[in-house]
N, CA, C, O and the ligand as a Tripos MOL2 file, in Angstrom:
@<TRIPOS>MOLECULE
protein
  301   299    76     0     0
PROTEIN
NO_CHARGES

@<TRIPOS>ATOM
      1 N          -1.8560    8.1920   24.8280 N.3       1 MET1
      2 CA         -1.0970    7.1790   24.0670 C.3       1 MET1
      3 C          -2.0290    6.4790   23.0820 C.2       1 MET1
      4 O          -3.1510    6.1020   23.4210 O.2       1 MET1
      5 N          -1.5530    6.3200   21.8990 N.am      2 ASP2
      6 CA         -2.3840    5.6920   20.8670 C.3       2 ASP2
      7 C          -1.5290    4.7410   20.0450 C.2       2 ASP2
      8 O          -0.7220    5.1690   19.2200 O.2       2 ASP2
      9 N          -1.7090    3.4740   20.2750 N.am      3 ASP3
     10 CA         -0.8840    2.4790   19.5930 C.3       3 ASP3
     11 C          -1.0890    2.4550   18.0860 C.2       3 ASP3
     12 O          -0.2110    2.0050   17.3500 O.2       3 ASP3
     13 N          -2.2380    2.9330   17.6180 N.am      4 THR4
     14 CA         -2.5130    2.8330   16.1860 C.3       4 THR4
     15 C          -1.5220    3.6400   15.3610 C.2       4 THR4
     16 O          -1.2820    3.3300   14.1940 O.2       4 THR4
     17 N          -0.9520    4.6640   15.9610 N.am      5 ASN5
     18 CA         -0.0170    5.4850   15.2050 C.3       5 ASN5
     19 C           1.2240    4.7030   14.7850 C.2       5 ASN5
     20 O           1.8310    5.0080   13.7580 O.2       5 ASN5
     21 N           1.5940    3.7200   15.5530 N.am      6 THR6
     22 CA          2.8010    2.9790   15.2360 C.3       6 THR6
     23 C           2.5890    2.0270   14.0720 C.2       6 THR6
     24 O           3.5540    1.4900   13.5270 O.2       6 THR6
     25 N           1.3430    1.8120   13.6860 N.am      7 LEU7
     26 CA          1.0660    0.8560   12.6230 C.3       7 LEU7
     27 C           0.9550    1.5120   11.2570 C.2       7 LEU7
     28 O           0.8060    0.8200   10.2500 O.2       7 LEU7
     29 N           1.0250    2.8020   11.2110 N.am      8 MET8
     30 CA          0.6670    3.4830    9.9730 C.3       8 MET8
     31 C           1.8120    3.7090    8.9990 C.2       8 MET8
     32 O           1.5650    4.0120    7.8320 O.2       8 MET8
     33 N           3.0170    3.5750    9.4280 N.am      9 ASP9
     34 CA          4.1230    3.9680    8.5700 C.3       9 ASP9
     35 C           4.8640    2.8110    7.9300 C.2       9 ASP9
     36 O           5.7910    3.0210    7.1470 O.2       9 ASP9
     37 N           4.4680    1.6030    8.2510 N.am     10 LYS10
     38 CA          5.1580    0.4900    7.6040 C.3      10 LYS10
     39 C           4.4160    0.1020    6.3360 C.2      10 LYS10
     40 O           3.2050    0.3000    6.2330 O.2      10 LYS10
     41 N           5.1460   -0.4530    5.3650 N.am     11 PRO11
     42 CA          4.4920   -0.8710    4.1390 C.3      11 PRO11
     43 C           3.5900   -2.0810    4.3680 C.2      11 PRO11
     44 O           3.7640   -2.8300    5.3300 O.2      11 PRO11
     45 N           2.6350   -2.2540    3.4780 N.am     12 PHE12
     46 CA          1.6780   -3.3500    3.6000 C.3      12 PHE12
     47 C           1.8060   -4.2800    2.4020 C.2      12 PHE12
     48 O           2.2460   -3.8900    1.3210 O.2      12 PHE12
     49 N           1.4080   -5.5160    2.6350 N.am     13 SER13
     50 CA          1.4660   -6.5140    1.5820 C.3      13 SER13
     51 C           0.0940   -6.7150    0.9650 C.2      13 SER13
     52 O          -0.9280   -6.3860    1.5660 O.2      13 SER13
     53 N           0.0850   -7.2600   -0.2420 N.am     14 LYS14
     54 CA         -1.1590   -7.6880   -0.8480 C.3      14 LYS14
     55 C          -1.8610   -8.6700    0.0850 C.2      14 LYS14
     56 O          -1.2490   -9.6190    0.5750 O.2      14 LYS14
     57 N          -3.1460   -8.4350    0.3240 N.am     15 GLY15
     58 CA         -3.9070   -9.3130    1.1970 C.3      15 GLY15
     59 C          -4.0420   -8.7840    2.6100 C.2      15 GLY15
     60 O          -4.8950   -9.2440    3.3690 O.2      15 GLY15
     61 N          -3.2040   -7.8180    2.9700 N.am     16 ASP16
     62 CA         -3.3360   -7.2070    4.2880 C.3      16 ASP16
     63 C          -4.6060   -6.3600    4.3590 C.2      16 ASP16
     64 O          -5.0510   -5.8060    3.3550 O.2      16 ASP16
     65 N          -5.1700   -6.2690    5.5360 N.am     17 SER17
     66 CA         -6.3220   -5.3960    5.7240 C.3      17 SER17
     67 C          -5.8700   -3.9430    5.8190 C.2      17 SER17
     68 O          -4.8180   -3.6380    6.3810 O.2      17 SER17
     69 N          -6.6730   -3.0710    5.2670 N.am     18 VAL18
     70 CA         -6.3680   -1.6380    5.3110 C.3      18 VAL18
     71 C          -6.7340   -1.0980    6.6920 C.2      18 VAL18
     72 O          -7.9010   -1.1480    7.0810 O.2      18 VAL18
     73 N          -5.7620   -0.5870    7.4320 N.am     19 PRO19
     74 CA         -6.0300   -0.1430    8.8050 C.3      19 PRO19
     75 C          -6.7390    1.1970    8.8640 C.2      19 PRO19
     76 O          -7.4680    1.4770    9.8150 O.2      19 PRO19
     77 N          -6.5320    2.0060    7.8710 N.am     20 LYS20
     78 CA         -7.0730    3.3620    7.9130 C.3      20 LYS20
     79 C          -7.2700    3.8670    6.4960 C.2      20 LYS20
     80 O          -6.4060    3.7010    5.6340 O.2      20 LYS20
     81 N          -8.4300    4.4920    6.2670 N.am     21 GLU21
     82 CA         -8.6860    5.0110    4.9310 C.3      21 GLU21
     83 C          -7.6870    6.0850    4.5540 C.2      21 GLU21
     84 O          -7.3130    6.9350    5.3630 O.2      21 GLU21
     85 N          -7.2660    6.0190    3.3000 N.am     22 GLY22
     86 CA         -6.3360    7.0370    2.8370 C.3      22 GLY22
     87 C          -5.7160    6.6320    1.5150 C.2      22 GLY22
     88 O          -6.0740    5.6150    0.9210 O.2      22 GLY22
     89 N          -4.7870    7.4440    1.0760 N.am     23 ASP23
     90 CA         -4.0850    7.1640   -0.1660 C.3      23 ASP23
     91 C          -2.8180    6.3880    0.1280 C.2      23 ASP23
     92 O          -2.0350    6.7500    1.0070 O.2      23 ASP23
     93 N          -2.6320    5.3180   -0.6210 N.am     24 TYR24
     94 CA         -1.4470    4.4840   -0.4620 C.3      24 TYR24
     95 C          -0.6900    4.4700   -1.7800 C.2      24 TYR24
     96 O          -1.2830    4.5590   -2.8550 O.2      24 TYR24
     97 N           0.6190    4.3580   -1.6810 N.am     25 VAL25
     98 CA          1.4530    4.4110   -2.8730 C.3      25 VAL25
     99 C           2.1420    3.0670   -3.0930 C.2      25 VAL25
    100 O           2.6290    2.4350   -2.1560 O.2      25 VAL25
    101 N           2.1680    2.6530   -4.3530 N.am     26 CYS26
    102 CA          2.8970    1.4440   -4.7420 C.3      26 CYS26
    103 C           4.3830    1.7750   -4.7430 C.2      26 CYS26
    104 O           4.8360    2.6250   -5.5100 O.2      26 CYS26
    105 N           5.1380    1.1020   -3.8840 N.am     27 LEU27
    106 CA          6.5560    1.4360   -3.7520 C.3      27 LEU27
    107 C           7.3520    1.2410   -5.0470 C.2      27 LEU27
    108 O           8.1890    2.0860   -5.3660 O.2      27 LEU27
    109 N           7.1260    0.1690   -5.7990 N.am     28 PRO28
    110 CA          7.9270   -0.0280   -7.0150 C.3      28 PRO28
    111 C           7.7150    1.0500   -8.0750 C.2      28 PRO28
    112 O           8.6720    1.4600   -8.7300 O.2      28 PRO28
    113 N           6.4850    1.5130   -8.2530 N.am     29 CYS29
    114 CA          6.2370    2.4060   -9.3890 C.3      29 CYS29
    115 C           5.6650    3.7590   -9.0080 C.2      29 CYS29
    116 O           5.6280    4.6610   -9.8450 O.2      29 CYS29
    117 N           5.2230    3.9260   -7.7840 N.am     30 GLY30
    118 CA          4.7190    5.2210   -7.3720 C.3      30 GLY30
    119 C           3.2460    5.4360   -7.6400 C.2      30 GLY30
    120 O           2.7230    6.5220   -7.3910 O.2      30 GLY30
    121 N           2.5680    4.4170   -8.1450 N.am     31 TYR31
    122 CA          1.1260    4.5210   -8.3870 C.3      31 TYR31
    123 C           0.3850    4.7130   -7.0670 C.2      31 TYR31
    124 O           0.7140    4.0840   -6.0620 O.2      31 TYR31
    125 N          -0.6210    5.5900   -7.0840 N.am     32 GLN32
    126 CA         -1.3730    5.8570   -5.8650 C.3      32 GLN32
    127 C          -2.7770    5.3040   -5.9850 C.2      32 GLN32
    128 O          -3.4200    5.3990   -7.0310 O.2      32 GLN32
    129 N          -3.2380    4.7240   -4.8890 N.am     33 HIS33
    130 CA         -4.5920    4.1800   -4.8690 C.3      33 HIS33
    131 C          -5.2300    4.5070   -3.5280 C.2      33 HIS33
    132 O          -4.5870    4.4480   -2.4800 O.2      33 HIS33
    133 N          -6.5080    4.8520   -3.5880 N.am     34 HIS34
    134 CA         -7.2200    5.1950   -2.3510 C.3      34 HIS34
    135 C          -7.9010    3.9370   -1.8090 C.2      34 HIS34
    136 O          -8.7330    3.3270   -2.4810 O.2      34 HIS34
    137 N          -7.5370    3.5690   -0.6050 N.am     35 TYR35
    138 CA         -8.1550    2.4170    0.0520 C.3      35 TYR35
    139 C          -8.9630    2.8820    1.2420 C.2      35 TYR35
    140 O          -8.6290    3.8620    1.9080 O.2      35 TYR35
    141 N         -10.0410    2.1480    1.4920 N.am     36 LYS36
    142 CA        -10.8610    2.4330    2.6670 C.3      36 LYS36
    143 C         -10.5760    1.4060    3.7490 C.2      36 LYS36
    144 O         -10.2000    0.2710    3.4580 O.2      36 LYS36
    145 N         -10.7570    1.8130    5.0000 N.am     37 ALA37
    146 CA        -10.5050    0.9140    6.1220 C.3      37 ALA37
    147 C         -11.3280   -0.3570    5.9800 C.2      37 ALA37
    148 O         -12.5170   -0.3040    5.6670 O.2      37 ALA37
    149 N         -10.6950   -1.4910    6.2100 N.am     38 GLY38
    150 CA        -11.3780   -2.7730    6.1370 C.3      38 GLY38
    151 C         -11.2360   -3.4570    4.7890 C.2      38 GLY38
    152 O         -11.5080   -4.6520    4.6720 O.2      38 GLY38
    153 N         -10.8120   -2.7180    3.7660 N.am     39 GLU39
    154 CA        -10.5340   -3.3420    2.4790 C.3      39 GLU39
    155 C          -9.2210   -4.1120    2.5630 C.2      39 GLU39
    156 O          -8.4870   -4.0180    3.5460 O.2      39 GLU39
    157 N          -8.9420   -4.8740    1.5120 N.am     40 GLN40
    158 CA         -7.6610   -5.5660    1.4510 C.3      40 GLN40
    159 C          -6.7970   -4.9450    0.3660 C.2      40 GLN40
    160 O          -7.2800   -4.5580   -0.6980 O.2      40 GLN40
    161 N          -5.5060   -4.8590    0.6650 N.am     41 PHE41
    162 CA         -4.5740   -4.3980   -0.3560 C.3      41 PHE41
    163 C          -4.4970   -5.4370   -1.4680 C.2      41 PHE41
    164 O          -4.4970   -6.6410   -1.2150 O.2      41 PHE41
    165 N          -4.4310   -4.9540   -2.6910 N.am     42 GLY42
    166 CA         -4.3580   -5.8570   -3.8350 C.3      42 GLY42
    167 C          -3.0920   -5.6130   -4.6400 C.2      42 GLY42
    168 O          -2.1650   -4.9430   -4.1850 O.2      42 GLY42
    169 N          -3.0720   -6.1640   -5.8340 N.am     43 GLU43
    170 CA         -1.9370   -5.9070   -6.7110 C.3      43 GLU43
    171 C          -2.0490   -4.4880   -7.2630 C.2      43 GLU43
    172 O          -3.1110   -3.8670   -7.2170 O.2      43 GLU43
    173 N          -0.9470   -4.0000   -7.7750 N.am     44 CYS44
    174 CA         -0.9580   -2.6730   -8.3720 C.3      44 CYS44
    175 C          -1.4670   -2.7910   -9.8030 C.2      44 CYS44
    176 O          -0.9430   -3.5790  -10.5910 O.2      44 CYS44
    177 N          -2.4990   -2.0000  -10.1430 N.am     45 VAL45
    178 CA         -3.0610   -2.0830  -11.4830 C.3      45 VAL45
    179 C          -2.1790   -1.3780  -12.5050 C.2      45 VAL45
    180 O          -2.3930   -1.5050  -13.7100 O.2      45 VAL45
    181 N          -1.1990   -0.6420  -12.0280 N.am     46 SER46
    182 CA         -0.3240    0.0860  -12.9410 C.3      46 SER46
    183 C           0.8660   -0.7580  -13.3880 C.2      46 SER46
    184 O           1.1110   -0.9060  -14.5850 O.2      46 SER46
    185 N           1.6090   -1.3140  -12.4210 N.am     47 CYS47
    186 CA          2.8040   -2.0800  -12.7790 C.3      47 CYS47
    187 C           2.6100   -3.5700  -12.5400 C.2      47 CYS47
    188 O           3.4940   -4.3770  -12.8290 O.2      47 CYS47
    189 N           1.4230   -3.9340  -12.0000 N.am     48 MET48
    190 CA          1.0790   -5.3260  -11.7450 C.3      48 MET48
    191 C           1.9600   -5.9780  -10.6930 C.2      48 MET48
    192 O           2.0510   -7.2040  -10.6380 O.2      48 MET48
    193 N           2.6060   -5.1840   -9.8640 N.am     49 SER49
    194 CA          3.3140   -5.7610   -8.7280 C.3      49 SER49
    195 C           2.3100   -6.4650   -7.8230 C.2      49 SER49
    196 O           1.1670   -6.0280   -7.6970 O.2      49 SER49
    197 N           2.7300   -7.5270   -7.2120 N.am     50 GLY50
    198 CA          1.8210   -8.3530   -6.4300 C.3      50 GLY50
    199 C           1.3180   -9.5400   -7.2340 C.2      50 GLY50
    200 O           0.6150  -10.4000   -6.7030 O.2      50 GLY50
    201 N           1.6710   -9.5900   -8.4980 N.am     51 THR51
    202 CA          1.3200  -10.7300   -9.3370 C.3      51 THR51
    203 C           2.5950  -11.2910   -9.9650 C.2      51 THR51
    204 O           3.5990  -10.5880  -10.0790 O.2      51 THR51
    205 N           2.5490  -12.5470  -10.3650 N.am     52 PRO52
    206 CA          3.7370  -13.1420  -11.0080 C.3      52 PRO52
    207 C           4.1140  -12.4230  -12.3030 C.2      52 PRO52
    208 O           5.2610  -12.5060  -12.7430 O.2      52 PRO52
    209 N           3.1620  -11.7200  -12.9160 N.am     53 GLY53
    210 CA          3.4410  -11.0410  -14.1770 C.3      53 GLY53
    211 C           3.8720   -9.6020  -14.0180 C.2      53 GLY53
    212 O           3.9460   -8.8590  -14.9970 O.2      53 GLY53
    213 N           4.1590   -9.2020  -12.7890 N.am     54 GLY54
    214 CA          4.5240   -7.8180  -12.5320 C.3      54 GLY54
    215 C           5.8610   -7.4430  -13.1370 C.2      54 GLY54
    216 O           6.6910   -8.2970  -13.4510 O.2      54 GLY54
    217 N           6.0440   -6.1590  -13.2900 N.am     55 GLN55
    218 CA          7.2830   -5.6590  -13.8830 C.3      55 GLN55
    219 C           8.4280   -5.6650  -12.8750 C.2      55 GLN55
    220 O           9.5990   -5.5740  -13.2450 O.2      55 GLN55
    221 N           8.0730   -5.7740  -11.6020 N.am     56 HIS56
    222 CA          9.0930   -5.7200  -10.5650 C.3      56 HIS56
    223 C           9.0980   -7.0640   -9.8500 C.2      56 HIS56
    224 O           8.2900   -7.3050   -8.9530 O.2      56 HIS56
    225 N           9.9910   -7.9130  -10.2440 N.am     57 GLU57
    226 CA          9.9610   -9.2900   -9.7780 C.3      57 GLU57
    227 C          10.1520   -9.4150   -8.2750 C.2      57 GLU57
    228 O           9.7140  -10.3900   -7.6650 O.2      57 GLU57
    229 N          10.8040   -8.4270   -7.6840 N.am     58 GLU58
    230 CA         11.0220   -8.4980   -6.2430 C.3      58 GLU58
    231 C           9.7540   -8.2100   -5.4570 C.2      58 GLU58
    232 O           9.6840   -8.4740   -4.2570 O.2      58 GLU58
    233 N           8.7440   -7.6640   -6.1440 N.am     59 PHE59
    234 CA          7.5000   -7.3640   -5.4530 C.3      59 PHE59
    235 C           6.4040   -8.3060   -5.9360 C.2      59 PHE59
    236 O           5.5090   -7.9090   -6.6820 O.2      59 PHE59
    237 N           6.4890   -9.5440   -5.5050 N.am     60 VAL60
    238 CA          5.4580  -10.5070   -5.8310 C.3      60 VAL60
    239 C           4.5280  -10.6580   -4.6370 C.2      60 VAL60
    240 O           4.7080  -10.0010   -3.6120 O.2      60 VAL60
    241 N           3.5470  -11.5160   -4.7740 N.am     61 GLU61
    242 CA          2.5680  -11.6750   -3.7030 C.3      61 GLU61
    243 C           3.2540  -11.9980   -2.3820 C.2      61 GLU61
    244 O           4.1310  -12.8590   -2.3180 O.2      61 GLU61
    245 N           2.8470  -11.3040   -1.3440 N.am     62 GLY62
    246 CA          3.4360  -11.5090   -0.0330 C.3      62 GLY62
    247 C           4.4820  -10.4660    0.3200 C.2      62 GLY62
    248 O           4.8330  -10.2970    1.4880 O.2      62 GLY62
    249 N           4.9760   -9.7680   -0.6920 N.am     63 GLU63
    250 CA          5.9490   -8.7170   -0.4000 C.3      63 GLU63
    251 C           5.2200   -7.4220   -0.0570 C.2      63 GLU63
    252 O           4.1280   -7.1460   -0.5520 O.2      63 GLU63
    253 N           5.8480   -6.6570    0.7880 N.am     64 GLU64
    254 CA          5.2650   -5.3750    1.1670 C.3      64 GLU64
    255 C           5.5000   -4.3640    0.0590 C.2      64 GLU64
    256 O           6.6360   -4.1430   -0.3610 O.2      64 GLU64
    257 N           4.4430   -3.7620   -0.4040 N.am     65 MET65
    258 CA          4.5910   -2.8320   -1.5270 C.3      65 MET65
    259 C           3.7260   -1.5920   -1.4170 C.2      65 MET65
    260 O           3.9470   -0.6230   -2.1440 O.2      65 MET65
    261 N           2.7410   -1.5970   -0.5200 N.am     66 TRP66
    262 CA          1.8850   -0.4240   -0.3670 C.3      66 TRP66
    263 C           2.2990    0.3600    0.8660 C.2      66 TRP66
    264 O           2.4140   -0.2030    1.9540 O.2      66 TRP66
    265 N           2.5200    1.6440    0.7020 N.am     67 GLU67
    266 CA          2.9100    2.4760    1.8270 C.3      67 GLU67
    267 C           1.9460    3.6630    1.9420 C.2      67 GLU67
    268 O           1.5540    4.2710    0.9470 O.2      67 GLU67
    269 N           1.5880    3.9630    3.1670 N.am     68 LYS68
    270 CA          0.6550    5.0640    3.4100 C.3      68 LYS68
    271 C           1.2840    6.3770    2.9890 C.2      68 LYS68
    272 O           2.4400    6.6610    3.3000 O.2      68 LYS68
    273 N           0.4980    7.1720    2.2720 N.am     69 MET69
    274 CA          0.9610    8.4930    1.9230 C.3      69 MET69
    275 C           0.7420    9.4160    3.1160 C.2      69 MET69
    276 O          -0.3520    9.4930    3.6760 O.2      69 MET69
    277 N           1.7880   10.0990    3.4800 N.am     70 THR70
    278 CA          1.6450   11.0490    4.5810 C.3      70 THR70
    279 C           1.9740   12.4380    4.0540 C.2      70 THR70
    280 O           3.1170   12.8940    4.0800 O.2      70 THR70
    281 N           0.9410   13.0740    3.5860 N.am     71 LEU71
    282 CA          1.1270   14.3960    3.0150 C.3      71 LEU71
    283 C           0.8780   15.4810    4.0530 C.2      71 LEU71
    284 O          -0.0260   15.3500    4.8780 O.2      71 LEU71
    285 N           1.6450   16.5160    4.0250 N.am     72 PRO72
    286 CA          1.3560   17.6600    4.8940 C.3      72 PRO72
    287 C           0.0580   18.3060    4.4410 C.2      72 PRO72
    288 O          -0.2840   18.2780    3.2590 O.2      72 PRO72
    289 N          -0.6490   18.8790    5.3780 N.am     73 LYS73
    290 CA         -1.9060   19.5200    5.0320 C.3      73 LYS73
    291 C          -1.6280   20.7520    4.1890 C.2      73 LYS73
    292 O          -0.9980   21.7130    4.6310 O.2      73 LYS73
    293 N          -2.1250   20.6860    2.9520 N.am     74 ALA74
    294 CA         -1.9000   21.8020    2.0330 C.3      74 ALA74
    295 C          -3.0080   21.8250    1.0160 C.2      74 ALA74
    296 O          -3.7670   20.8630    0.8980 O.2      74 ALA74
    297 N          -3.1110   22.8880    0.2950 N.am     75 GLU75
    298 CA         -4.1310   23.0840   -0.7350 C.3      75 GLU75
    299 C          -5.5210   23.1290   -0.1240 C.2      75 GLU75
    300 O          -6.5060   23.2880   -0.8450 O.2      75 GLU75
    301 ZN          2.9100   -0.2830   -9.0750 Zn       76 ZN76
@<TRIPOS>BOND
     1     1     2 1
     2     2     3 1
     3     3     4 2
     4     3     5 am
     5     5     6 1
     6     6     7 1
     7     7     8 2
     8     7     9 am
     9     9    10 1
    10    10    11 1
    11    11    12 2
    12    11    13 am
    13    13    14 1
    14    14    15 1
    15    15    16 2
    16    15    17 am
    17    17    18 1
    18    18    19 1
    19    19    20 2
    20    19    21 am
    21    21    22 1
    22    22    23 1
    23    23    24 2
    24    23    25 am
    25    25    26 1
    26    26    27 1
    27    27    28 2
    28    27    29 am
    29    29    30 1
    30    30    31 1
    31    31    32 2
    32    31    33 am
    33    33    34 1
    34    34    35 1
    35    35    36 2
    36    35    37 am
    37    37    38 1
    38    38    39 1
    39    39    40 2
    40    39    41 am
    41    41    42 1
    42    42    43 1
    43    43    44 2
    44    43    45 am
    45    45    46 1
    46    46    47 1
    47    47    48 2
    48    47    49 am
    49    49    50 1
    50    50    51 1
    51    51    52 2
    52    51    53 am
    53    53    54 1
    54    54    55 1
    55    55    56 2
    56    55    57 am
    57    57    58 1
    58    58    59 1
    59    59    60 2
    60    59    61 am
    61    61    62 1
    62    62    63 1
    63    63    64 2
    64    63    65 am
    65    65    66 1
    66    66    67 1
    67    67    68 2
    68    67    69 am
    69    69    70 1
    70    70    71 1
    71    71    72 2
    72    71    73 am
    73    73    74 1
    74    74    75 1
    75    75    76 2
    76    75    77 am
    77    77    78 1
    78    78    79 1
    79    79    80 2
    80    79    81 am
    81    81    82 1
    82    82    83 1
    83    83    84 2
    84    83    85 am
    85    85    86 1
    86    86    87 1
    87    87    88 2
    88    87    89 am
    89    89    90 1
    90    90    91 1
    91    91    92 2
    92    91    93 am
    93    93    94 1
    94    94    95 1
    95    95    96 2
    96    95    97 am
    97    97    98 1
    98    98    99 1
    99    99   100 2
   100    99   101 am
   101   101   102 1
   102   102   103 1
   103   103   104 2
   104   103   105 am
   105   105   106 1
   106   106   107 1
   107   107   108 2
   108   107   109 am
   109   109   110 1
   110   110   111 1
   111   111   112 2
   112   111   113 am
   113   113   114 1
   114   114   115 1
   115   115   116 2
   116   115   117 am
   117   117   118 1
   118   118   119 1
   119   119   120 2
   120   119   121 am
   121   121   122 1
   122   122   123 1
   123   123   124 2
   124   123   125 am
   125   125   126 1
   126   126   127 1
   127   127   128 2
   128   127   129 am
   129   129   130 1
   130   130   131 1
   131   131   132 2
   132   131   133 am
   133   133   134 1
   134   134   135 1
   135   135   136 2
   136   135   137 am
   137   137   138 1
   138   138   139 1
   139   139   140 2
   140   139   141 am
   141   141   142 1
   142   142   143 1
   143   143   144 2
   144   143   145 am
   145   145   146 1
   146   146   147 1
   147   147   148 2
   148   147   149 am
   149   149   150 1
   150   150   151 1
   151   151   152 2
   152   151   153 am
   153   153   154 1
   154   154   155 1
   155   155   156 2
   156   155   157 am
   157   157   158 1
   158   158   159 1
   159   159   160 2
   160   159   161 am
   161   161   162 1
   162   162   163 1
   163   163   164 2
   164   163   165 am
   165   165   166 1
   166   166   167 1
   167   167   168 2
   168   167   169 am
   169   169   170 1
   170   170   171 1
   171   171   172 2
   172   171   173 am
   173   173   174 1
   174   174   175 1
   175   175   176 2
   176   175   177 am
   177   177   178 1
   178   178   179 1
   179   179   180 2
   180   179   181 am
   181   181   182 1
   182   182   183 1
   183   183   184 2
   184   183   185 am
   185   185   186 1
   186   186   187 1
   187   187   188 2
   188   187   189 am
   189   189   190 1
   190   190   191 1
   191   191   192 2
   192   191   193 am
   193   193   194 1
   194   194   195 1
   195   195   196 2
   196   195   197 am
   197   197   198 1
   198   198   199 1
   199   199   200 2
   200   199   201 am
   201   201   202 1
   202   202   203 1
   203   203   204 2
   204   203   205 am
   205   205   206 1
   206   206   207 1
   207   207   208 2
   208   207   209 am
   209   209   210 1
   210   210   211 1
   211   211   212 2
   212   211   213 am
   213   213   214 1
   214   214   215 1
   215   215   216 2
   216   215   217 am
   217   217   218 1
   218   218   219 1
   219   219   220 2
   220   219   221 am
   221   221   222 1
   222   222   223 1
   223   223   224 2
   224   223   225 am
   225   225   226 1
   226   226   227 1
   227   227   228 2
   228   227   229 am
   229   229   230 1
   230   230   231 1
   231   231   232 2
   232   231   233 am
   233   233   234 1
   234   234   235 1
   235   235   236 2
   236   235   237 am
   237   237   238 1
   238   238   239 1
   239   239   240 2
   240   239   241 am
   241   241   242 1
   242   242   243 1
   243   243   244 2
   244   243   245 am
   245   245   246 1
   246   246   247 1
   247   247   248 2
   248   247   249 am
   249   249   250 1
   250   250   251 1
   251   251   252 2
   252   251   253 am
   253   253   254 1
   254   254   255 1
   255   255   256 2
   256   255   257 am
   257   257   258 1
   258   258   259 1
   259   259   260 2
   260   259   261 am
   261   261   262 1
   262   262   263 1
   263   263   264 2
   264   263   265 am
   265   265   266 1
   266   266   267 1
   267   267   268 2
   268   267   269 am
   269   269   270 1
   270   270   271 1
   271   271   272 2
   272   271   273 am
   273   273   274 1
   274   274   275 1
   275   275   276 2
   276   275   277 am
   277   277   278 1
   278   278   279 1
   279   279   280 2
   280   279   281 am
   281   281   282 1
   282   282   283 1
   283   283   284 2
   284   283   285 am
   285   285   286 1
   286   286   287 1
   287   287   288 2
   288   287   289 am
   289   289   290 1
   290   290   291 1
   291   291   292 2
   292   291   293 am
   293   293   294 1
   294   294   295 1
   295   295   296 2
   296   295   297 am
   297   297   298 1
   298   298   299 1
   299   299   300 2
@<TRIPOS>SUBSTRUCTURE
     1 MET1         2 RESIDUE 1 A MET
     2 ASP2         6 RESIDUE 1 A ASP
     3 ASP3        10 RESIDUE 1 A ASP
     4 THR4        14 RESIDUE 1 A THR
     5 ASN5        18 RESIDUE 1 A ASN
     6 THR6        22 RESIDUE 1 A THR
     7 LEU7        26 RESIDUE 1 A LEU
     8 MET8        30 RESIDUE 1 A MET
     9 ASP9        34 RESIDUE 1 A ASP
    10 LYS10       38 RESIDUE 1 A LYS
    11 PRO11       42 RESIDUE 1 A PRO
    12 PHE12       46 RESIDUE 1 A PHE
    13 SER13       50 RESIDUE 1 A SER
    14 LYS14       54 RESIDUE 1 A LYS
    15 GLY15       58 RESIDUE 1 A GLY
    16 ASP16       62 RESIDUE 1 A ASP
    17 SER17       66 RESIDUE 1 A SER
    18 VAL18       70 RESIDUE 1 A VAL
    19 PRO19       74 RESIDUE 1 A PRO
    20 LYS20       78 RESIDUE 1 A LYS
    21 GLU21       82 RESIDUE 1 A GLU
    22 GLY22       86 RESIDUE 1 A GLY
    23 ASP23       90 RESIDUE 1 A ASP
    24 TYR24       94 RESIDUE 1 A TYR
    25 VAL25       98 RESIDUE 1 A VAL
    26 CYS26      102 RESIDUE 1 A CYS
    27 LEU27      106 RESIDUE 1 A LEU
    28 PRO28      110 RESIDUE 1 A PRO
    29 CYS29      114 RESIDUE 1 A CYS
    30 GLY30      118 RESIDUE 1 A GLY
    31 TYR31      122 RESIDUE 1 A TYR
    32 GLN32      126 RESIDUE 1 A GLN
    33 HIS33      130 RESIDUE 1 A HIS
    34 HIS34      134 RESIDUE 1 A HIS
    35 TYR35      138 RESIDUE 1 A TYR
    36 LYS36      142 RESIDUE 1 A LYS
    37 ALA37      146 RESIDUE 1 A ALA
    38 GLY38      150 RESIDUE 1 A GLY
    39 GLU39      154 RESIDUE 1 A GLU
    40 GLN40      158 RESIDUE 1 A GLN
    41 PHE41      162 RESIDUE 1 A PHE
    42 GLY42      166 RESIDUE 1 A GLY
    43 GLU43      170 RESIDUE 1 A GLU
    44 CYS44      174 RESIDUE 1 A CYS
    45 VAL45      178 RESIDUE 1 A VAL
    46 SER46      182 RESIDUE 1 A SER
    47 CYS47      186 RESIDUE 1 A CYS
    48 MET48      190 RESIDUE 1 A MET
    49 SER49      194 RESIDUE 1 A SER
    50 GLY50      198 RESIDUE 1 A GLY
    51 THR51      202 RESIDUE 1 A THR
    52 PRO52      206 RESIDUE 1 A PRO
    53 GLY53      210 RESIDUE 1 A GLY
    54 GLY54      214 RESIDUE 1 A GLY
    55 GLN55      218 RESIDUE 1 A GLN
    56 HIS56      222 RESIDUE 1 A HIS
    57 GLU57      226 RESIDUE 1 A GLU
    58 GLU58      230 RESIDUE 1 A GLU
    59 PHE59      234 RESIDUE 1 A PHE
    60 VAL60      238 RESIDUE 1 A VAL
    61 GLU61      242 RESIDUE 1 A GLU
    62 GLY62      246 RESIDUE 1 A GLY
    63 GLU63      250 RESIDUE 1 A GLU
    64 GLU64      254 RESIDUE 1 A GLU
    65 MET65      258 RESIDUE 1 A MET
    66 TRP66      262 RESIDUE 1 A TRP
    67 GLU67      266 RESIDUE 1 A GLU
    68 LYS68      270 RESIDUE 1 A LYS
    69 MET69      274 RESIDUE 1 A MET
    70 THR70      278 RESIDUE 1 A THR
    71 LEU71      282 RESIDUE 1 A LEU
    72 PRO72      286 RESIDUE 1 A PRO
    73 LYS73      290 RESIDUE 1 A LYS
    74 ALA74      294 RESIDUE 1 A ALA
    75 GLU75      298 RESIDUE 1 A GLU
    76 ZN76       301 GROUP 0 **** ****
């Protein structure tokens, strides 16, 4: 049994700690960013979600917007 698996599929908010290194996707725009474990999620540099000036007003600071990419092993 490994409890960490249950934490990996929910979206994360700006300011949350990165639980596991990997590629995360900005839900509003699809931008991908590679985060390392122990870093903090930030605003999206593509659509600026996570900031008051973002293009997606529903995704301001505190909203969950980063989701772990779960790609099948390929290539
Ligand atoms: Zn974005």
